[in-house]
Each structure stands twice: as structure tokens, then as C-alpha cells.
TITORSE-471406 format. One record per residue (C-alpha): residue in one letter; x, y, z; residue number from 1. Coordinates in Angstrom, 2 decimals, padded with zeros to 5 digits, always signed. Layout:
REM TITORSE-471406
<res = A X = X Y = Y Z = Z n = NUM>
...
This chain:
REM TITORSE-471406
<res = M X = -045.55 Y = +067.92 Z = -029.04 n = 1>
<res = W X = -046.45 Y = +064.99 Z = -026.83 n = 2>
<res = R X = -044.11 Y = +062.97 Z = -024.65 n = 3>
<res = T X = -044.14 Y = +059.23 Z = -023.94 n = 4>
<res = R X = -042.53 Y = +059.46 Z = -020.50 n = 5>
<res = K X = -045.74 Y = +058.16 Z = -019.00 n = 6>
<res = T X = -049.03 Y = +057.01 Z = -020.51 n = 7>
<res = Y X = -052.47 Y = +056.35 Z = -019.13 n = 8>
<res = R X = -055.06 Y = +053.89 Z = -020.38 n = 9>
<res = R X = -058.82 Y = +053.64 Z = -020.29 n = 10>
<res = I X = -060.44 Y = +050.25 Z = -020.82 n = 11>
<res = I X = -064.09 Y = +050.68 Z = -021.69 n = 12>
<res = R X = -066.84 Y = +048.18 Z = -022.47 n = 13>
<res = I X = -068.50 Y = +049.07 Z = -025.78 n = 14>
<res = S X = -071.98 Y = +049.15 Z = -024.26 n = 15>
<res = G X = -070.76 Y = +051.67 Z = -021.69 n = 16>
<res = L X = -068.91 Y = +053.70 Z = -024.29 n = 17>
<res = I X = -072.08 Y = +054.34 Z = -026.23 n = 18>
<res = A X = -073.78 Y = +055.73 Z = -023.14 n = 19>
<res = L X = -070.83 Y = +057.56 Z = -021.59 n = 20>
<res = L X = -067.04 Y = +057.45 Z = -021.61 n = 21>
<res = I X = -066.01 Y = +056.26 Z = -018.15 n = 22>
<res = V X = -062.67 Y = +055.34 Z = -016.66 n = 23>
<res = T X = -063.10 Y = +051.78 Z = -015.44 n = 24>
<res = S X = -062.31 Y = +048.15 Z = -016.26 n = 25>
<res = Y X = -064.47 Y = +045.09 Z = -016.79 n = 26>
<res = S X = -063.65 Y = +041.39 Z = -016.79 n = 27>
<res = V X = -064.53 Y = +039.21 Z = -019.76 n = 28>
<res = H X = -067.47 Y = +036.89 Z = -019.16 n = 29>
<res = G X = -066.42 Y = +033.38 Z = -020.17 n = 30>
<res = N X = -064.81 Y = +032.01 Z = -023.31 n = 31>
<res = I X = -066.32 Y = +032.27 Z = -026.78 n = 32>
<res = I X = -067.29 Y = +028.93 Z = -028.27 n = 33>
<res = F X = -067.07 Y = +028.35 Z = -032.01 n = 34>
<res = P X = -067.69 Y = +025.25 Z = -034.09 n = 35>
<res = K X = -064.73 Y = +024.00 Z = -036.04 n = 36>
<res = A X = -064.20 Y = +025.92 Z = -039.26 n = 37>
<res = P X = -065.25 Y = +023.98 Z = -042.35 n = 38>
<res = E X = -062.61 Y = +021.90 Z = -044.09 n = 39>
<res = L X = -063.06 Y = +022.09 Z = -047.83 n = 40>
<res = S X = -062.30 Y = +019.82 Z = -050.73 n = 41>
<res = A X = -059.97 Y = +022.27 Z = -052.48 n = 42>
<res = N X = -056.26 Y = +022.97 Z = -052.83 n = 43>
<res = G X = -056.46 Y = +026.38 Z = -051.16 n = 44>
<res = Y X = -059.20 Y = +028.60 Z = -049.77 n = 45>
<res = I X = -059.88 Y = +031.65 Z = -047.64 n = 46>
<res = L X = -062.80 Y = +033.65 Z = -046.24 n = 47>
<res = I X = -062.41 Y = +037.30 Z = -045.26 n = 48>
<res = D X = -064.62 Y = +040.18 Z = -044.20 n = 49>
<res = A X = -064.59 Y = +042.74 Z = -047.01 n = 50>
<res = E X = -064.79 Y = +045.79 Z = -044.74 n = 51>
<res = T X = -062.13 Y = +044.93 Z = -042.16 n = 52>
<res = G X = -060.06 Y = +042.39 Z = -044.08 n = 53>
<res = R X = -060.18 Y = +040.00 Z = -041.11 n = 54>
<res = V X = -059.49 Y = +036.39 Z = -042.10 n = 55>
<res = L X = -062.24 Y = +034.11 Z = -040.80 n = 56>
<res = V X = -061.15 Y = +030.82 Z = -042.40 n = 57>
<res = E X = -058.07 Y = +029.83 Z = -044.35 n = 58>
<res = S X = -056.17 Y = +026.78 Z = -045.56 n = 59>
<res = N X = -053.11 Y = +026.83 Z = -047.84 n = 60>
<res = A X = -054.07 Y = +030.45 Z = -048.50 n = 61>
<res = D X = -050.53 Y = +031.44 Z = -049.53 n = 62>
<res = E X = -049.78 Y = +028.41 Z = -051.68 n = 63>
<res = S X = -048.82 Y = +029.30 Z = -055.24 n = 64>
<res = L X = -051.57 Y = +027.94 Z = -057.49 n = 65>
<res = P X = -052.68 Y = +028.44 Z = -061.11 n = 66>
<res = P X = -055.61 Y = +030.88 Z = -060.98 n = 67>
<res = A X = -057.21 Y = +030.06 Z = -064.35 n = 68>
<res = S X = -059.82 Y = +032.70 Z = -065.26 n = 69>
<res = L X = -059.69 Y = +034.28 Z = -061.81 n = 70>
<res = T X = -056.90 Y = +036.15 Z = -063.62 n = 71>
<res = K X = -059.62 Y = +038.15 Z = -065.37 n = 72>
<res = I X = -060.49 Y = +039.88 Z = -062.09 n = 73>
<res = M X = -057.17 Y = +041.68 Z = -062.42 n = 74>
<res = T X = -057.76 Y = +042.29 Z = -066.14 n = 75>
<res = G X = -060.97 Y = +044.07 Z = -065.19 n = 76>
<res = Y X = -059.30 Y = +045.85 Z = -062.29 n = 77>
<res = V X = -056.69 Y = +047.34 Z = -064.61 n = 78>
<res = V X = -059.44 Y = +048.59 Z = -066.92 n = 79>
<res = A X = -061.26 Y = +050.20 Z = -063.98 n = 80>
<res = A X = -058.06 Y = +051.86 Z = -062.78 n = 81>
<res = E X = -057.21 Y = +053.17 Z = -066.25 n = 82>
<res = L X = -060.75 Y = +054.51 Z = -066.64 n = 83>
<res = E X = -060.38 Y = +056.35 Z = -063.34 n = 84>
<res = I X = -057.12 Y = +057.92 Z = -064.49 n = 85>
<res = G X = -058.79 Y = +058.98 Z = -067.73 n = 86>
<res = R X = -056.46 Y = +057.25 Z = -070.17 n = 87>
<res = I X = -059.31 Y = +055.26 Z = -071.74 n = 88>
<res = S X = -063.09 Y = +055.52 Z = -072.11 n = 89>
<res = L X = -065.85 Y = +052.91 Z = -072.12 n = 90>
<res = N X = -066.88 Y = +054.28 Z = -075.52 n = 91>
<res = D X = -063.48 Y = +053.55 Z = -077.06 n = 92>
<res = A X = -063.65 Y = +051.43 Z = -080.25 n = 93>
<res = V X = -061.15 Y = +048.62 Z = -079.71 n = 94>
<res = P X = -059.65 Y = +046.93 Z = -082.80 n = 95>
<res = I X = -059.78 Y = +043.14 Z = -082.81 n = 96>
<res = S X = -056.55 Y = +041.41 Z = -083.87 n = 97>
<res = V X = -056.06 Y = +037.97 Z = -085.34 n = 98>
<res = K X = -054.45 Y = +036.85 Z = -082.10 n = 99>
<res = A X = -057.45 Y = +037.93 Z = -080.03 n = 100>
<res = W X = -059.87 Y = +036.30 Z = -082.46 n = 101>
<res = R X = -057.94 Y = +033.00 Z = -082.41 n = 102>
<res = T X = -057.42 Y = +032.82 Z = -078.64 n = 103>
<res = P X = -058.68 Y = +029.39 Z = -077.51 n = 104>
<res = G X = -061.00 Y = +028.55 Z = -074.65 n = 105>
<res = S X = -064.11 Y = +030.44 Z = -073.58 n = 106>
<res = K X = -065.11 Y = +033.15 Z = -076.06 n = 107>
<res = M X = -067.11 Y = +036.31 Z = -076.50 n = 108>
<res = F X = -067.03 Y = +035.56 Z = -080.26 n = 109>
<res = I X = -065.54 Y = +038.80 Z = -081.48 n = 110>
<res = Q X = -064.39 Y = +038.94 Z = -085.11 n = 111>
<res = E X = -060.93 Y = +039.80 Z = -086.44 n = 112>
<res = G X = -060.75 Y = +043.08 Z = -088.33 n = 113>
<res = T X = -063.70 Y = +044.67 Z = -086.53 n = 114>
<res = T X = -063.87 Y = +047.13 Z = -083.64 n = 115>
<res = V X = -065.81 Y = +046.57 Z = -080.43 n = 116>
<res = A X = -066.74 Y = +049.07 Z = -077.73 n = 117>
<res = L X = -064.60 Y = +048.72 Z = -074.63 n = 118>
<res = S X = -067.78 Y = +048.54 Z = -072.53 n = 119>
<res = D X = -068.85 Y = +045.42 Z = -074.45 n = 120>
<res = L X = -065.41 Y = +043.84 Z = -074.19 n = 121>
<res = L X = -065.46 Y = +044.41 Z = -070.44 n = 122>
<res = R X = -068.71 Y = +042.46 Z = -070.14 n = 123>
<res = G X = -067.26 Y = +039.87 Z = -072.45 n = 124>
<res = V X = -064.45 Y = +039.40 Z = -069.91 n = 125>
<res = I X = -066.51 Y = +039.58 Z = -066.72 n = 126>
<res = V X = -069.81 Y = +037.91 Z = -067.65 n = 127>
<res = Q X = -068.82 Y = +035.59 Z = -070.49 n = 128>
<res = S X = -065.22 Y = +034.97 Z = -069.37 n = 129>
<res = G X = -064.09 Y = +035.54 Z = -072.94 n = 130>
<res = N X = -060.41 Y = +034.89 Z = -073.51 n = 131>
<res = D X = -060.68 Y = +036.67 Z = -076.86 n = 132>
<res = A X = -062.03 Y = +039.79 Z = -075.14 n = 133>
<res = S X = -059.26 Y = +039.67 Z = -072.54 n = 134>
<res = V X = -056.55 Y = +039.61 Z = -075.21 n = 135>
<res = A X = -058.22 Y = +042.42 Z = -077.16 n = 136>
<res = I X = -058.28 Y = +044.60 Z = -074.02 n = 137>
<res = A X = -054.66 Y = +043.74 Z = -073.21 n = 138>
<res = E X = -053.49 Y = +044.71 Z = -076.68 n = 139>
<res = Y X = -055.49 Y = +047.94 Z = -076.65 n = 140>
<res = L X = -054.25 Y = +049.10 Z = -073.26 n = 141>
<res = A X = -050.59 Y = +048.05 Z = -073.49 n = 142>
<res = G X = -049.74 Y = +047.15 Z = -077.08 n = 143>
<res = D X = -049.43 Y = +043.43 Z = -076.51 n = 144>
<res = E X = -050.29 Y = +040.85 Z = -073.87 n = 145>
<res = D X = -046.77 Y = +040.62 Z = -072.43 n = 146>
<res = A X = -046.70 Y = +044.35 Z = -071.72 n = 147>
<res = F X = -050.19 Y = +044.19 Z = -070.24 n = 148>
<res = S X = -049.08 Y = +041.36 Z = -067.94 n = 149>
<res = D X = -046.36 Y = +043.65 Z = -066.64 n = 150>
<res = V X = -049.01 Y = +046.30 Z = -065.90 n = 151>
<res = M X = -051.08 Y = +043.67 Z = -064.11 n = 152>
<res = N X = -048.12 Y = +042.72 Z = -061.94 n = 153>
<res = Q X = -047.42 Y = +046.36 Z = -061.08 n = 154>
<res = Y X = -050.99 Y = +046.86 Z = -059.92 n = 155>
<res = A X = -050.76 Y = +043.59 Z = -057.96 n = 156>
<res = M X = -047.70 Y = +044.88 Z = -056.11 n = 157>
<res = T X = -049.38 Y = +048.16 Z = -055.19 n = 158>
<res = I X = -052.30 Y = +046.41 Z = -053.46 n = 159>
<res = G X = -050.22 Y = +043.80 Z = -051.62 n = 160>
<res = M X = -050.58 Y = +040.70 Z = -053.77 n = 161>
<res = N X = -047.32 Y = +039.15 Z = -052.68 n = 162>
<res = S X = -047.69 Y = +035.63 Z = -054.12 n = 163>
<res = T X = -048.83 Y = +036.51 Z = -057.64 n = 164>
<res = N X = -047.15 Y = +036.48 Z = -061.04 n = 165>
<res = F X = -049.30 Y = +037.15 Z = -064.09 n = 166>
<res = L X = -048.04 Y = +036.07 Z = -067.50 n = 167>
<res = N X = -051.22 Y = +036.66 Z = -069.49 n = 168>
<res = S X = -054.60 Y = +038.40 Z = -069.29 n = 169>
<res = T X = -056.76 Y = +035.28 Z = -069.62 n = 170>
<res = G X = -055.61 Y = +032.68 Z = -067.12 n = 171>
<res = L X = -054.82 Y = +030.14 Z = -069.83 n = 172>
<res = H X = -052.18 Y = +027.87 Z = -068.35 n = 173>
<res = E X = -048.54 Y = +028.90 Z = -068.51 n = 174>
<res = D X = -045.76 Y = +027.66 Z = -066.25 n = 175>
<res = G X = -045.12 Y = +030.42 Z = -063.74 n = 176>
<res = H X = -048.54 Y = +032.06 Z = -064.08 n = 177>
<res = S X = -049.70 Y = +031.83 Z = -060.49 n = 178>
<res = S X = -051.48 Y = +033.43 Z = -057.58 n = 179>
<res = S X = -052.88 Y = +032.37 Z = -054.19 n = 180>
<res = A X = -056.21 Y = +032.32 Z = -052.43 n = 181>
<res = R X = -055.12 Y = +035.17 Z = -050.15 n = 182>
<res = D X = -054.01 Y = +037.34 Z = -053.06 n = 183>
<res = M X = -057.28 Y = +036.79 Z = -054.88 n = 184>
<res = A X = -059.15 Y = +037.83 Z = -051.75 n = 185>
<res = V X = -056.97 Y = +040.95 Z = -051.46 n = 186>
<res = L X = -057.65 Y = +041.83 Z = -055.11 n = 187>
<res = T X = -061.39 Y = +041.30 Z = -054.82 n = 188>
<res = R X = -061.67 Y = +043.33 Z = -051.63 n = 189>
<res = E X = -059.79 Y = +046.21 Z = -053.25 n = 190>
<res = L X = -061.93 Y = +045.96 Z = -056.38 n = 191>
<res = I X = -065.16 Y = +046.17 Z = -054.37 n = 192>
<res = R X = -063.93 Y = +049.03 Z = -052.18 n = 193>
<res = R X = -062.30 Y = +051.13 Z = -054.87 n = 194>
<res = F X = -064.53 Y = +050.53 Z = -057.92 n = 195>
<res = P X = -068.10 Y = +049.75 Z = -056.77 n = 196>
<res = E X = -069.63 Y = +050.80 Z = -060.12 n = 197>
<res = H X = -067.26 Y = +048.49 Z = -061.98 n = 198>
<res = Y X = -067.91 Y = +045.69 Z = -059.48 n = 199>
<res = A X = -071.65 Y = +045.90 Z = -060.23 n = 200>
<res = I X = -070.99 Y = +044.31 Z = -063.64 n = 201>
<res = Y X = -070.07 Y = +041.05 Z = -061.88 n = 202>
<res = A X = -073.71 Y = +040.70 Z = -060.74 n = 203>
<res = E X = -075.08 Y = +040.76 Z = -064.31 n = 204>
<res = R X = -076.53 Y = +037.35 Z = -065.05 n = 205>
<res = E X = -076.13 Y = +037.35 Z = -068.81 n = 206>
<res = F X = -074.72 Y = +039.29 Z = -071.72 n = 207>
<res = T X = -075.58 Y = +039.20 Z = -075.42 n = 208>
<res = F X = -073.07 Y = +040.09 Z = -078.11 n = 209>
<res = G X = -073.49 Y = +039.47 Z = -081.82 n = 210>
<res = E X = -076.85 Y = +037.84 Z = -081.12 n = 211>
<res = I X = -075.13 Y = +035.24 Z = -078.93 n = 212>
<res = R X = -076.51 Y = +035.25 Z = -075.40 n = 213>
<res = Q X = -074.31 Y = +033.76 Z = -072.70 n = 214>
<res = P X = -075.16 Y = +033.40 Z = -069.01 n = 215>
<res = N X = -072.75 Y = +034.47 Z = -066.29 n = 216>
<res = R X = -070.56 Y = +031.47 Z = -065.52 n = 217>
<res = N X = -070.88 Y = +032.16 Z = -061.79 n = 218>
<res = R X = -073.96 Y = +030.02 Z = -061.12 n = 219>
<res = L X = -074.03 Y = +031.11 Z = -057.47 n = 220>
<res = L X = -075.65 Y = +034.31 Z = -058.72 n = 221>
<res = R X = -078.76 Y = +032.25 Z = -059.43 n = 222>
<res = R X = -078.48 Y = +029.95 Z = -056.43 n = 223>
<res = D X = -077.92 Y = +032.57 Z = -053.68 n = 224>
<res = R X = -079.56 Y = +035.99 Z = -053.94 n = 225>
<res = T X = -077.02 Y = +037.53 Z = -051.56 n = 226>
<res = V X = -074.13 Y = +036.69 Z = -053.91 n = 227>
<res = D X = -073.34 Y = +039.51 Z = -056.34 n = 228>
<res = G X = -069.99 Y = +038.34 Z = -057.80 n = 229>
<res = V X = -067.29 Y = +037.49 Z = -058.58 n = 230>
<res = K X = -065.60 Y = +035.04 Z = -061.00 n = 231>
<res = T X = -065.15 Y = +031.40 Z = -061.90 n = 232>
<res = G X = -062.10 Y = +029.76 Z = -063.40 n = 233>
<res = Y X = -061.09 Y = +026.38 Z = -064.79 n = 234>
<res = T X = -058.15 Y = +024.78 Z = -066.49 n = 235>
<res = L X = -056.93 Y = +021.21 Z = -066.23 n = 236>
<res = A X = -053.97 Y = +022.37 Z = -064.14 n = 237>
<res = A X = -055.94 Y = +024.76 Z = -061.92 n = 238>
<res = G X = -059.04 Y = +022.66 Z = -061.35 n = 239>
<res = Y X = -062.29 Y = +024.46 Z = -060.60 n = 240>
<res = C X = -061.88 Y = +027.87 Z = -058.92 n = 241>
<res = L X = -064.39 Y = +030.38 Z = -057.64 n = 242>
<res = V X = -064.13 Y = +033.80 Z = -056.03 n = 243>
<res = A X = -067.48 Y = +034.86 Z = -054.55 n = 244>
<res = S X = -068.77 Y = +037.80 Z = -052.58 n = 245>
<res = A X = -072.06 Y = +038.11 Z = -050.72 n = 246>
<res = E X = -073.69 Y = +040.73 Z = -048.52 n = 247>
<res = R X = -076.16 Y = +039.99 Z = -045.73 n = 248>
<res = N X = -077.40 Y = +042.43 Z = -043.10 n = 249>
<res = E X = -074.79 Y = +045.04 Z = -044.11 n = 250>
<res = M X = -071.92 Y = +042.57 Z = -043.73 n = 251>
<res = R X = -069.96 Y = +041.59 Z = -046.85 n = 252>
<res = L X = -067.73 Y = +038.51 Z = -047.12 n = 253>
<res = V X = -065.29 Y = +037.44 Z = -049.82 n = 254>
<res = S X = -064.48 Y = +033.76 Z = -050.32 n = 255>
<res = V X = -061.89 Y = +032.13 Z = -052.56 n = 256>
<res = V X = -061.86 Y = +028.44 Z = -053.44 n = 257>
<res = M X = -059.06 Y = +027.16 Z = -055.70 n = 258>
<res = G X = -058.51 Y = +023.67 Z = -057.06 n = 259>
<res = A X = -061.91 Y = +022.02 Z = -056.50 n = 260>
<res = T X = -062.81 Y = +018.90 Z = -058.47 n = 261>
<res = S X = -065.96 Y = +020.13 Z = -060.23 n = 262>
<res = D X = -068.23 Y = +023.13 Z = -060.74 n = 263>
<res = E X = -070.73 Y = +021.73 Z = -058.25 n = 264>
<res = V X = -068.01 Y = +021.14 Z = -055.64 n = 265>
<res = R X = -066.62 Y = +024.69 Z = -055.91 n = 266>
<res = M X = -070.12 Y = +026.11 Z = -055.42 n = 267>
<res = R X = -070.90 Y = +023.80 Z = -052.51 n = 268>
<res = E X = -067.61 Y = +024.53 Z = -050.76 n = 269>
<res = T X = -068.04 Y = +028.27 Z = -051.31 n = 270>
<res = Q X = -071.49 Y = +028.10 Z = -049.73 n = 271>
<res = K X = -069.99 Y = +026.33 Z = -046.71 n = 272>
<res = L X = -067.57 Y = +029.20 Z = -046.19 n = 273>
<res = L X = -070.18 Y = +031.92 Z = -046.62 n = 274>
<res = Q X = -072.68 Y = +030.21 Z = -044.35 n = 275>
<res = Y X = -070.08 Y = +029.76 Z = -041.62 n = 276>
<res = G X = -068.93 Y = +033.36 Z = -041.84 n = 277>
<res = F X = -072.38 Y = +034.91 Z = -041.76 n = 278>
<res = R X = -073.65 Y = +032.65 Z = -038.99 n = 279>
<res = Y X = -070.77 Y = +033.03 Z = -036.53 n = 280>
<res = F X = -069.36 Y = +036.51 Z = -037.19 n = 281>
<res = E X = -070.61 Y = +040.05 Z = -037.51 n = 282>
<res = T X = -069.06 Y = +043.37 Z = -038.49 n = 283>
<res = R X = -070.04 Y = +046.70 Z = -037.02 n = 284>
<res = G X = -068.87 Y = +050.27 Z = -037.21 n = 285>
<res = L X = -067.60 Y = +051.58 Z = -033.87 n = 286>
<res = F X = -066.37 Y = +055.12 Z = -034.53 n = 287>
<res = N X = -066.66 Y = +057.74 Z = -037.26 n = 288>
<res = P X = -064.25 Y = +060.63 Z = -037.88 n = 289>
<res = D X = -066.89 Y = +063.16 Z = -036.82 n = 290>
<res = E X = -067.36 Y = +061.51 Z = -033.41 n = 291>
<res = L X = -065.57 Y = +062.40 Z = -030.21 n = 292>
<res = V X = -063.85 Y = +059.38 Z = -028.66 n = 293>
<res = T X = -062.44 Y = +061.17 Z = -025.62 n = 294>
<res = E X = -060.72 Y = +064.37 Z = -024.49 n = 295>
<res = A X = -057.06 Y = +064.62 Z = -023.50 n = 296>
<res = R X = -055.47 Y = +067.04 Z = -021.04 n = 297>
<res = M X = -053.43 Y = +069.75 Z = -022.76 n = 298>
<res = Y X = -050.54 Y = +071.81 Z = -021.44 n = 299>
<res = F X = -049.14 Y = +075.15 Z = -022.59 n = 300>
<res = G X = -052.09 Y = +075.68 Z = -024.93 n = 301>
<res = T X = -055.04 Y = +078.01 Z = -025.38 n = 302>
<res = S X = -057.32 Y = +075.16 Z = -024.33 n = 303>
<res = D X = -057.01 Y = +072.80 Z = -021.36 n = 304>
<res = Y X = -058.36 Y = +069.85 Z = -023.32 n = 305>
<res = V X = -058.12 Y = +068.60 Z = -026.88 n = 306>
<res = P X = -060.87 Y = +066.49 Z = -028.50 n = 307>
<res = V X = -059.57 Y = +063.11 Z = -029.64 n = 308>
<res = G X = -060.99 Y = +060.85 Z = -032.32 n = 309>
<res = V X = -060.18 Y = +058.71 Z = -035.35 n = 310>
<res = S X = -059.24 Y = +059.83 Z = -038.84 n = 311>
<res = E X = -061.32 Y = +057.24 Z = -040.72 n = 312>
<res = P X = -064.36 Y = +055.04 Z = -039.98 n = 313>
<res = I X = -063.49 Y = +052.17 Z = -037.66 n = 314>
<res = Y X = -065.11 Y = +048.77 Z = -038.23 n = 315>
<res = V X = -064.45 Y = +045.55 Z = -036.37 n = 316>
<res = T X = -065.33 Y = +041.92 Z = -037.10 n = 317>
<res = F X = -066.06 Y = +039.75 Z = -034.08 n = 318>
<res = A X = -067.94 Y = +036.71 Z = -032.80 n = 319>
<res = R X = -071.66 Y = +037.15 Z = -033.42 n = 320>
<res = G X = -073.62 Y = +037.96 Z = -030.30 n = 321>
<res = H X = -070.67 Y = +039.40 Z = -028.37 n = 322>
<res = Y X = -070.96 Y = +043.08 Z = -029.20 n = 323>
<res = D X = -071.52 Y = +044.02 Z = -025.56 n = 324>
<res = D X = -068.35 Y = +042.12 Z = -024.58 n = 325>
<res = L X = -066.08 Y = +044.20 Z = -026.79 n = 326>
<res = E X = -063.59 Y = +046.32 Z = -024.87 n = 327>
<res = V X = -061.87 Y = +049.48 Z = -026.06 n = 328>
<res = E X = -058.49 Y = +050.48 Z = -024.67 n = 329>
<res = I X = -057.64 Y = +054.16 Z = -025.09 n = 330>
<res = D X = -053.90 Y = +054.74 Z = -024.76 n = 331>
<res = L X = -052.79 Y = +058.38 Z = -024.49 n = 332>
<res = P X = -049.57 Y = +060.07 Z = -023.41 n = 333>
<res = A X = -049.74 Y = +061.64 Z = -019.96 n = 334>
<res = Q X = -048.38 Y = +064.96 Z = -021.22 n = 335>
<res = I X = -049.54 Y = +066.58 Z = -024.45 n = 336>
<res = E X = -048.14 Y = +070.02 Z = -025.22 n = 337>
<res = A X = -049.20 Y = +072.84 Z = -027.53 n = 338>
<res = P X = -048.90 Y = +073.82 Z = -030.26 n = 339>
<res = L X = -050.81 Y = +070.87 Z = -031.71 n = 340>
<res = K X = -052.15 Y = +070.58 Z = -035.25 n = 341>
<res = E X = -055.49 Y = +069.04 Z = -036.16 n = 342>
<res = G X = -054.96 Y = +065.45 Z = -037.31 n = 343>
<res = A X = -051.78 Y = +064.95 Z = -035.29 n = 344>
<res = E X = -051.46 Y = +061.41 Z = -033.92 n = 345>
<res = I X = -051.60 Y = +061.49 Z = -030.12 n = 346>
<res = G X = -052.27 Y = +057.93 Z = -029.02 n = 347>
<res = S X = -053.97 Y = +054.71 Z = -030.01 n = 348>
<res = L X = -057.24 Y = +052.85 Z = -029.69 n = 349>
<res = R X = -057.37 Y = +049.09 Z = -029.29 n = 350>
<res = V X = -060.45 Y = +046.86 Z = -029.54 n = 351>
<res = M X = -060.37 Y = +043.53 Z = -027.70 n = 352>
<res = L X = -062.65 Y = +040.54 Z = -027.18 n = 353>
<res = D X = -062.05 Y = +037.71 Z = -024.74 n = 354>
<res = G X = -058.55 Y = +039.07 Z = -024.08 n = 355>
<res = K X = -057.55 Y = +039.03 Z = -027.77 n = 356>
<res = D X = -056.79 Y = +042.04 Z = -029.94 n = 357>
<res = L X = -059.18 Y = +042.63 Z = -032.81 n = 358>
<res = L X = -057.97 Y = +046.06 Z = -033.92 n = 359>
<res = K X = -055.45 Y = +048.76 Z = -033.15 n = 360>
<res = T X = -055.67 Y = +052.20 Z = -034.77 n = 361>
<res = P X = -054.20 Y = +055.67 Z = -034.15 n = 362>
<res = L X = -056.06 Y = +058.38 Z = -032.26 n = 363>
<res = V X = -055.71 Y = +061.91 Z = -033.57 n = 364>
<res = S X = -056.37 Y = +065.47 Z = -032.48 n = 365>
<res = K X = -059.70 Y = +066.73 Z = -033.81 n = 366>
<res = K X = -058.70 Y = +070.40 Z = -033.65 n = 367>
<res = S X = -055.62 Y = +072.56 Z = -033.63 n = 368>
<res = I X = -054.50 Y = +074.03 Z = -030.31 n = 369>
<res = D X = -052.31 Y = +077.14 Z = -030.36 n = 370>
<res = E X = -049.64 Y = +077.89 Z = -027.79 n = 371>
<res = A X = -050.91 Y = +079.96 Z = -024.86 n = 372>
<res = G X = -049.42 Y = +083.22 Z = -023.55 n = 373>
<res = I X = -046.38 Y = +083.31 Z = -021.30 n = 374>
<res = F X = -048.29 Y = +083.44 Z = -017.99 n = 375>
<res = S X = -050.46 Y = +080.41 Z = -018.84 n = 376>
<res = R X = -047.36 Y = +078.49 Z = -019.90 n = 377>
<res = M X = -045.61 Y = +079.42 Z = -016.63 n = 378>
<res = F X = -048.62 Y = +078.19 Z = -014.62 n = 379>
<res = D X = -048.58 Y = +074.83 Z = -016.46 n = 380>
<res = S X = -044.83 Y = +074.51 Z = -015.91 n = 381>
<res = V X = -045.27 Y = +074.99 Z = -012.17 n = 382>
<res = Y X = -048.16 Y = +072.54 Z = -012.10 n = 383>
<res = L X = -046.17 Y = +069.86 Z = -013.93 n = 384>
<res = L X = -043.16 Y = +070.42 Z = -011.65 n = 385>
<res = F X = -045.23 Y = +069.80 Z = -008.51 n = 386>
<res = A X = -047.00 Y = +066.86 Z = -010.18 n = 387>
<res = S X = -043.64 Y = +065.21 Z = -010.88 n = 388>
<res = I X = -042.52 Y = +065.75 Z = -007.27 n = 389>
<res = I X = -045.71 Y = +064.19 Z = -005.92 n = 390>
<res = E X = -045.21 Y = +061.14 Z = -008.15 n = 391>
């Protein structure tokens, strides 16, 4: 086990860490200057990095707002999750009810009394924003739309959507059907990370069903080649909404704009967010699980040192052009004792820029260390006793 009686820290500049781990400290060179974040004509908005989740811009991001057809992102997410579990298949023939056929608003134009492949209905939801397709999916997966809404809310809770309450699968206005810009960003980030093959459908520019061709309602797909999703929404109560995601130079951003005054405004304001994020921030990977971050002194073990690293890839989002100014603080206990299992948490790693924390993550043992024989343990005990007296 390891004790926290005393700890030691290493503060390392990233540029030095790549060359060699050294025990030293550097001062930060100057302050980082940013232009003012854009102020948008919308009721709520947010911009996040999709890899790290860092919020780059936000305003009224937690305000409860009607999400309109942004709701369908969760409808699609539930389908992707159920496909992963194996409870449904894209080849399933889904019966079309009278309710689905009569659902008002945007349509895929499915016909009551027929069956439609789930794969087609999914594109009807994502590309064509069909309310009829959304209801058909809800009824097929859960029996009726109310039960499906409960499933949607359960999934929302599991991924941390704390300001959301779904009452239907379409986004058609109902009092109490609400979400927030932050929650929509959380949902979209999880969708992209967990279901990349499903997310690819959001980049499809058109879909034809029953000889009716409809373009993707997200016109940013045609205006900006780096945009590959996600979803538009509009009702009179919600205004014009748009969740978008774009990738440039291996950096992906997710933006959410809710309550704009027109389709053109929601696109323009979204482009402001994306341009600001890509111009003034960058995201890089710092450590991988197969890399050695440092070595820690071991006591009472078959080895004098234990390799220390991270358990998952570590990415950080920071001010563009300041990679060499990043600092890493390695915080380890002064006394680590065997036996020690591989993967055991034995400290922390903190990334800082300009004196501000960007990231803190656990450090773990990269191998198991068995307890040494009695004579080695006695030697370490004597050593630690004299070390404590000298202190």
C-alpha cells in the first residue's frame, strides 16, 4: 500500500518531458491573450471540444429550453444503443401505425399499414427529420411513445444530461419537454464517441424513400466541408436550433445554438462559434497507456522502482500556440510499499497553463510488484527509519 504522510512533486514543462523527465520547475512566460468570445443572437449556446469535453464558449448553457427536433438526436442514440445490445436489428421490418402516419410536421412520408426497414426509418429521422419515422421507431422499440420517452430519459440520466426531460420522440412542442445547450452538447459528444458508425449517418446529404428525395436539413453540411453533423430543429416555441460538429486538423468541436431567429442566423452563429474555437484553441494527446510517465521508488518489494503511467489516453485542450508552455505536475506519495497490483492508483498528474489547471488525472502502477523476502524488507525498514530521523 502507499502512504500519504509525505508527497513529492515534479513540475515539468511539456517540451522537456518529451525529451527527458527531469526534476525542475519553470516559470510561465507572460499572460495568454484571447479576443472576447463571440456573443450570439440565440437564447442559449455552447461550444465544447469533443475529445476533452472542455467548454470553450457558453451562454445560458443550462437554461431549460424547448429543443424541437434536436430531440431526435436522442431518438437515434437510443436506437444505436439498442442495436449494440442486440435487442433490435437494422433489417427489422417496422410496422407503421395510424398515429405514426398522421404525425404532423416534417415527414418521411411512410404509409399506415405498411412495414419499413429500421435502417430506412433511422435515415428518415436523421436526414429527413421525419416526425412520422420517429413515432414509428418509438412504438416499435417501446410499445408507445410515452414508454419510449421514459427510455430516452433513462439514457439521458446515464450520460449526465441533468437539465433534460423528454416527453416525445419528435420534439413537437409539449409543455415540459425541455433540454439545454449543455445537455445537447453532452449527448452529441457521447454519440460521436460511443457510436461512430451511427454518427456517420448524420453526414449524409440526402435520402430518398418512396421516390421522394429530401436533402439533409443541416445546410452547414454543404456550406462547410469540415462539418459532418448533426441536427437542426424548429418549432414556434423553440425558435431555430442547430447542433453541429466539425473536425479540422484532428480536432473536433461540438456547438449548440438554441433559439435563433432564422435558419440563416443559426448557421451564421454556429459558424462564429466553430471559427473561434478552431482559431484560438487546439487539442493534443499528451500520454498513452503504453507510455512510461515516470518511475516511483518502491519499498519492501522485489523491485526498487515501479513504472508509473496513465490508464487511458490523456488529451488536453489549450490556447493555440502554447504547447511548449504547458506544465505537468506529477504528484506521488513519498512511500510506496509492496505488494502492489498493476493498475493500482498511486498518485496524480496535473496539466497547467499560465498557472491554471487544465486537467487532473490519476497515475497508476504499470506492473505488479510482489513483496520481497524478509532480509530485503528488513533493509528497507532500517533505511526508512534512518531517513525519518534525518528529516
